[in-house]
N, C-alpha and C positions, 0 to 999 in steps of 0.2 A: 165578086162579093166584096172584096176589099176591106175586111175587118180582121182584127187580130185572131179571131176564132176560126177563120176559113181553113187554115191548115189542119187544125184539130178535127174540124168537121169532115174533111176529106179522109183523114186517117180513120175516124170512127166508122164512116160509111164503108170503107174498104174492109174493115174487120167484121162487119155485120154478117150474120149467117146467110148462106146461099138461099135458103128458103125463108120467106117472110109471110106472115099472115096480114092481109089487108085490114087495117084498123077500122075501115068503114063497113065492108061486107063480110069480113071474116074468112074469105077464101085464101087458102095456102098456095103461094106461087113462087116462082123463081124471082129473086131480087131484081133481075134484069127486066122483069115485066112490071116493076113497081117504081114509084118515085117517092121521095121523102115529103112528108107533110109536116109543117111546123105549126102546131096548134096555137102557139103564143106569138107567132111572127118570127122573123129572122134577125132581129136587132140584137147586137152584142152577143152575150153568151146564150141567148135564146136560140141562136143558130144551132146549138148543140142538142136542143130538145126537139126530137122528131119521131114520127112513126111512119111506116110505109103504107102506101095506098096505090091501087090501080089508078091509072091516069083518069079514067072515067069517074071513079069514086072521088078522086081528089078534086076534080072540077065540080062534082056534085056538092061536095062539102062547102066550097067557096060560093057556089050559086044558091045554096040553101043554108045560110048562116044560122037561122033559128034552130033548125033540126040538128045541125052540126053541134051547136052549143048544148042541146039536150043530150046528145050522144057523148059529150065530153071531148069533142074533137076540134073545138074552136073556142078560143077565149078572147076576151077583149085584149087588144095589144096595149101593154103598158110600156111606155118609153122610159128607159132608165139610162143614166149616164154610163159610159164605158168605165170599167174599173181599171 
């Protein structure tokens, strides 16, 4: 990932609860069955803003951006300078 937030990102993910609710379908699952979804992109500090989704749900969000936006799970990426 290569930005100054990647170490904090890894630390936060390791502290997250073992069980997570998929942000897309709502099913409660083991964190190992999920992957992080970054609704606002992964640039700069936005890397630290994520929710968990099943792989299939995560792919659906990115392949159905209009529905994902209506669900509040995808936002236009705003590029900001690193602080």
